[in-house]
C-alpha positions as CSV (number, residue, x, y, z in Angstrom):
1,M,-71.1,-0.4,-7.9
2,I,-69.5,-1.9,-5.0
3,R,-68.0,-4.6,-7.1
4,N,-66.1,-2.4,-8.7
5,K,-65.3,-0.5,-5.6
6,F,-64.2,-4.1,-4.3
7,N,-62.2,-4.7,-7.2
8,K,-60.7,-1.4,-6.9
9,I,-59.6,-2.1,-3.4
10,Q,-58.7,-5.6,-4.2
11,M,-56.2,-3.9,-6.8
12,K,-54.5,-1.5,-4.6
13,T,-53.8,-4.0,-1.9
14,K,-52.6,-6.0,-4.4
15,N,-50.6,-3.8,-5.7
16,T,-49.4,-2.7,-1.9
17,F,-48.3,-6.0,-1.0
18,R,-46.5,-6.2,-4.1
19,K,-44.4,-3.1,-3.8
20,T,-43.9,-4.4,-0.4
21,I,-42.6,-7.4,-1.7
22,V,-40.1,-5.4,-3.9
23,L,-39.2,-3.0,-1.2
24,T,-38.6,-5.7,1.1
25,L,-36.6,-7.6,-1.6
26,I,-34.5,-4.0,-2.7
27,L,-33.8,-3.8,1.3
28,A,-32.8,-7.3,1.5
29,L,-30.2,-7.2,-0.9
30,S,-29.2,-3.8,-0.2
31,M,-28.0,-5.3,3.5
32,A,-26.8,-8.2,1.9
33,N,-24.3,-6.1,-0.3
34,T,-23.2,-3.8,2.8
35,S,-22.3,-7.1,4.9
36,Q,-20.4,-8.4,2.1
37,A,-18.6,-5.1,1.9
38,Q,-16.5,-5.6,4.9
39,E,-15.6,-9.1,6.8
40,I,-13.9,-9.9,9.8
41,Y,-10.7,-12.3,9.0
42,N,-8.2,-12.0,11.7
43,K,-5.8,-13.9,13.3
44,D,-6.5,-12.9,16.7
45,E,-10.2,-14.5,16.7
46,T,-11.2,-12.8,19.6
47,N,-10.7,-9.2,17.8
48,Q,-14.2,-7.9,16.0
49,K,-12.3,-5.6,14.1
50,Q,-13.9,-5.3,10.4
51,R,-11.8,-5.0,6.7
52,P,-13.6,-2.1,5.3
53,F,-13.6,-4.5,2.3
54,I,-13.1,-7.8,0.6
55,V,-10.1,-9.0,-1.6
56,D,-10.1,-12.0,-3.4
57,K,-8.5,-14.7,-0.9
58,K,-6.3,-16.6,-3.7
59,E,-4.4,-13.6,-4.5
60,Y,-4.6,-12.3,-0.6
61,P,-5.0,-15.1,1.7
62,F,-3.9,-13.8,4.9
63,K,-5.5,-13.1,8.2
64,S,-5.0,-9.7,9.3
65,N,-3.3,-8.4,12.7
66,W,-4.2,-4.8,13.8
67,F,-2.3,-2.3,16.1
68,T,-4.5,0.3,17.7
69,K,-3.0,3.5,18.6
70,D,-4.9,6.6,20.1
71,E,-8.6,4.1,19.0
72,I,-7.3,4.1,15.4
73,S,-6.3,0.8,13.8
74,M,-3.0,0.3,11.4
75,H,-3.4,-3.1,9.5
76,Y,-0.7,-5.3,8.9
77,I,0.0,-9.4,7.8
78,D,2.6,-10.8,10.4
79,E,3.2,-14.4,8.5
80,G,5.9,-17.0,8.9
81,E,8.4,-17.5,11.7
82,G,12.5,-16.8,11.7
83,I,14.2,-13.2,10.7
84,P,11.9,-10.1,10.6
85,I,11.2,-8.9,6.9
86,V,9.5,-5.8,7.2
87,L,8.0,-4.7,3.6
88,T,6.8,-1.1,3.2
89,H,4.7,0.7,0.5
90,G,3.9,3.7,-1.3
91,N,1.4,5.1,-3.0
92,P,-1.5,4.2,-4.2
93,D,-1.1,1.1,-2.9
94,W,-0.9,-0.8,0.3
95,S,0.4,-4.3,1.6
96,F,-1.4,-5.8,-1.5
97,L,1.3,-4.7,-3.7
98,N,3.8,-7.4,-1.5
99,R,1.3,-10.6,-1.2
100,N,3.6,-12.9,-3.9
101,I,6.9,-12.1,-2.1
102,I,4.6,-13.0,1.3
103,K,3.8,-16.2,-0.5
104,E,6.9,-16.8,-2.0
105,L,8.7,-16.4,2.0
106,S,6.6,-17.0,5.1
107,G,7.8,-20.7,5.2
108,E,11.7,-19.2,5.0
109,A,11.0,-16.2,7.6
110,R,8.9,-13.8,9.2
111,I,7.2,-11.8,7.0
112,I,5.4,-8.4,8.0
113,A,3.7,-6.2,5.8
114,Y,1.6,-2.8,7.1
115,D,-1.1,-0.6,5.6
116,L,-0.5,3.3,6.1
117,P,-2.9,5.1,7.8
118,G,-5.8,6.0,5.2
119,F,-4.2,3.3,2.8
120,G,-5.7,-0.6,2.5
121,F,-7.3,-1.9,5.4
122,S,-6.4,0.8,8.1
123,D,-7.9,3.5,9.5
124,T,-7.5,7.3,9.0
125,P,-6.7,9.4,12.2
126,K,-8.3,12.3,12.2
127,D,-6.8,15.6,10.7
128,Y,-3.8,13.5,9.3
129,G,-1.7,15.5,7.1
130,F,-0.9,12.3,5.5
131,T,2.9,13.9,5.3
132,P,6.0,11.5,5.4
133,Q,6.6,12.3,8.7
134,E,3.6,11.4,10.3
135,H,3.8,8.2,8.4
136,V,7.0,7.7,9.6
137,E,5.9,8.1,13.3
138,W,3.2,5.3,12.5
139,I,5.5,3.0,11.3
140,S,8.3,3.4,14.1
141,A,5.3,2.7,16.9
142,L,4.2,-0.3,15.0
143,L,7.7,-2.0,14.6
144,F,9.2,-0.6,18.2
145,E,6.1,-0.1,20.4
146,H,4.0,-2.7,19.1
147,L,5.8,-5.4,17.5
148,K,8.9,-5.0,19.5
149,L,11.5,-5.9,16.9
150,E,15.4,-6.0,17.8
151,K,16.5,-7.0,14.6
152,F,14.9,-6.9,10.8
153,I,15.7,-6.6,6.9
154,I,13.7,-4.1,5.1
155,V,12.4,-3.6,2.0
156,V,11.3,-0.2,0.2
157,Q,10.1,1.1,-3.0
158,D,8.2,4.3,-3.9
159,W,7.3,6.4,-0.9
160,G,8.6,3.4,1.2
161,G,11.8,4.3,0.3
162,P,11.7,7.9,2.1
163,T,9.6,6.4,4.8
164,G,11.5,3.1,5.1
165,L,14.7,4.4,5.7
166,S,13.8,7.1,7.6
167,V,13.1,4.1,9.8
168,A,16.1,2.6,9.4
169,T,18.6,5.0,9.6
170,S,16.9,6.3,12.9
171,H,17.9,2.4,14.2
172,P,20.6,1.6,12.0
173,D,21.6,-1.2,14.6
174,K,18.3,-2.9,14.2
175,V,19.1,-3.3,10.6
176,L,20.1,-6.4,9.0
177,G,19.9,-5.7,5.8
178,V,17.7,-3.2,3.0
179,V,16.6,-4.2,-0.4
180,I,16.0,-1.3,-2.5
181,S,13.9,-0.7,-5.8
182,N,12.2,2.2,-7.4
183,T,12.5,4.8,-4.9
184,W,15.1,8.0,-3.6
185,A,15.9,9.9,-0.8
186,W,17.4,12.9,-1.1
187,K,15.8,16.1,-2.3
188,P,14.5,15.7,-5.8
189,E,15.5,16.4,-9.4
190,G,14.9,16.3,-12.6
191,K,11.8,14.1,-13.6
192,L,10.7,13.9,-10.1
193,V,10.3,17.7,-9.7
194,E,8.4,17.6,-12.7
195,F,6.1,15.0,-11.7
196,S,5.4,16.1,-8.3
197,M,4.9,20.4,-9.8
198,M,2.3,18.3,-12.5
199,M,0.4,16.4,-9.7
200,R,0.2,19.6,-7.3
201,S,-1.6,21.6,-10.2
202,S,-5.5,22.1,-9.3
203,E,-6.1,20.2,-12.5
204,M,-4.2,16.8,-11.0
205,E,-5.4,17.0,-8.0
206,S,-9.1,17.4,-8.7
207,K,-9.0,13.9,-11.1
208,V,-6.9,12.2,-8.2
209,M,-9.8,13.1,-5.8
210,E,-12.7,13.1,-8.2
211,E,-11.8,10.4,-10.0
212,N,-9.2,8.2,-8.1
213,F,-6.8,8.7,-11.6
214,F,-3.8,7.8,-9.4
215,V,-5.2,4.0,-9.2
216,T,-7.5,4.1,-12.3
217,G,-5.1,5.7,-15.0
218,L,-1.6,6.1,-12.9
219,M,-1.1,2.6,-11.3
220,R,-3.1,0.7,-13.8
221,G,-0.8,1.8,-16.7
222,S,2.4,1.6,-14.8
223,I,1.7,-2.3,-14.1
224,K,2.3,-5.3,-16.0
225,K,-1.1,-6.0,-18.3
226,E,-1.5,-9.3,-16.6
227,S,-1.7,-7.5,-13.7
228,S,-3.6,-4.5,-14.8
229,S,-6.6,-6.6,-16.7
230,N,-7.1,-8.8,-13.7
231,K,-10.3,-7.6,-12.2
232,A,-9.8,-9.1,-9.1
233,I,-6.1,-7.0,-8.3
234,M,-7.5,-4.2,-9.8
235,D,-10.4,-4.0,-7.4
236,A,-8.0,-4.6,-4.5
237,Y,-6.2,-1.6,-5.4
238,E,-9.3,0.4,-6.1
239,M,-11.5,-0.4,-3.2
240,P,-9.4,1.6,-0.6
241,F,-10.7,4.6,-1.9
242,P,-14.1,5.0,-2.6
243,T,-14.7,8.1,-1.9
244,K,-12.9,12.0,-2.8
245,E,-12.1,12.4,0.8
246,S,-10.3,8.8,1.1
247,R,-8.2,9.7,-2.2
248,K,-6.6,12.7,0.4
249,G,-3.4,10.3,0.8
250,T,-2.8,9.7,-2.8
251,A,-3.3,13.3,-3.6
252,V,-1.2,14.4,-1.2
253,F,2.2,11.8,-1.6
254,P,2.9,13.4,-4.9
255,Q,2.9,16.7,-3.5
256,Q,5.0,15.9,-1.1
257,I,7.8,15.3,-3.6
258,T,9.0,18.7,-3.7
259,L,6.9,20.2,-0.5
260,A,9.0,17.7,1.9
261,S,12.4,18.8,-0.4
262,D,14.1,19.9,3.3
263,W,13.3,16.9,4.7
264,L,14.3,14.4,2.3
265,G,17.9,16.5,2.3
266,E,18.3,15.7,5.9
267,L,17.4,11.9,5.0
268,E,19.8,11.9,2.4
269,S,22.9,13.0,5.2
270,K,21.6,9.7,6.9
271,L,22.2,7.1,4.3
272,S,25.4,6.7,5.2
273,T,24.6,4.8,9.1
274,L,23.6,1.9,6.3
275,Q,26.4,1.7,4.4
276,E,27.8,-1.0,6.0
277,K,24.9,-3.4,5.6
278,P,24.3,-5.4,3.0
279,V,22.5,-3.8,0.6
280,E,20.4,-5.2,-2.5
281,L,19.1,-2.9,-5.8
282,I,16.6,-3.5,-7.9
283,F,15.2,-1.3,-10.7
284,G,12.5,-1.8,-12.7
285,L,13.6,0.1,-15.7
286,K,10.5,0.8,-17.3
287,D,10.1,3.6,-15.1
288,D,12.5,6.6,-15.9
289,V,11.2,8.2,-12.7
290,V,12.9,6.6,-10.6
291,A,14.7,4.0,-12.3
292,S,16.7,6.4,-14.1
293,Q,20.8,5.8,-15.0
294,D,20.8,9.0,-12.9
295,I,18.9,7.6,-10.3
296,Q,20.7,4.0,-10.3
297,D,24.6,5.8,-10.3
298,K,23.6,7.6,-7.1
299,W,22.2,4.7,-5.1
300,R,25.8,3.2,-6.3
301,S,27.5,5.5,-5.1
302,Y,26.1,5.2,-1.4
303,F,26.1,1.4,-1.9
304,P,28.6,0.2,-4.3
305,K,29.0,-3.5,-3.2
306,A,25.1,-4.0,-3.3
307,P,24.4,-6.6,-6.1
308,V,21.9,-4.9,-8.7
309,Q,18.9,-6.3,-10.9
310,L,17.6,-5.1,-13.8
311,L,14.7,-5.8,-14.5
312,P,14.1,-4.4,-18.2
313,D,10.1,-5.3,-18.5
314,A,9.0,-4.1,-15.0
315,G,7.8,-0.6,-14.2
316,H,7.7,1.6,-11.6
317,F,5.8,-0.9,-9.1
318,T,8.3,-3.8,-9.1
319,Q,6.9,-5.9,-6.6
320,E,3.7,-6.6,-8.9
321,D,5.8,-6.8,-11.8
322,S,8.5,-9.0,-10.8
323,P,8.0,-10.7,-6.9
324,E,10.7,-13.2,-8.2
325,S,13.2,-10.4,-8.3
326,F,12.4,-9.4,-4.2
327,A,12.6,-13.4,-3.6
328,F,15.8,-13.6,-5.2
329,S,17.5,-10.9,-3.5
330,L,16.1,-11.8,-0.3
331,R,16.7,-15.7,0.0
332,R,20.9,-14.1,-1.0
333,L,20.4,-11.5,2.5
334,L,19.0,-14.6,4.5
335,K,21.7,-16.7,3.3
336,N,24.9,-14.4,4.2
337,L,23.1,-13.2,7.4
């Protein structure tokens, strides 16, 4: 009987020991995964700000810079020397969208590519509404208060158009040139209105918030197959939005196409301040919302002297589908300055 009790105790001890080992291993793996989910990869080695997630360094080899305001950090890339080129972004992407332009031109100019608050590596301010007006305040603070840019070229696409051009038209004396691709800067019409109203529906808002649909559905279906089938690329676009709360910005942007129509109308009235600037137009023709013939004609009416690149194999996200087109336009602007 004593031996039986001893055997039972021994067995129980072994089981407890095994459980302890298993739990320890699980905890260790969990801690390892947590540590791998973030990293410090900053140009300023004294800055211990962490990136919130890790991206493939072959795709995105750049070191991070941070602009901090009110204890909120805005992330940006700052590569190369020479004439500054500011690369904007829209929805649902971040500076990763511009990675191949940065790689191509950072040996010829100073390339600055930021992440809007709530996008990419940037923090999200408390009670942030994700309106274009709020984004413009952050972009302006980064470029003029922090980086103190005196002159720059700006590249705009998607919501980078209205936000970037709002900054440019408020400081036309600082603008050396503009590259415009698949965007708008006026009160929405036609398919833009239809798209915005669809995205304002409770059903679509729920899909975006619950399923990260703007990335996993709309963006994945809009970029070239070479990118959409690449796990490293799609992971980089999905990882900024791991939770329902983190996807708010991706839901607000399409709604603001119509909700911010008055603000967009005011922006259109300021486009004339850029009419004497060198401008390049790039249109990905698979996008029939903001690269339709009507949209092309409207941009040409504002900038009739602008060279135009028509890209039959590119969709809405032209920086992803055809970064070489941007390199071509930017080199032409740099050469003529």
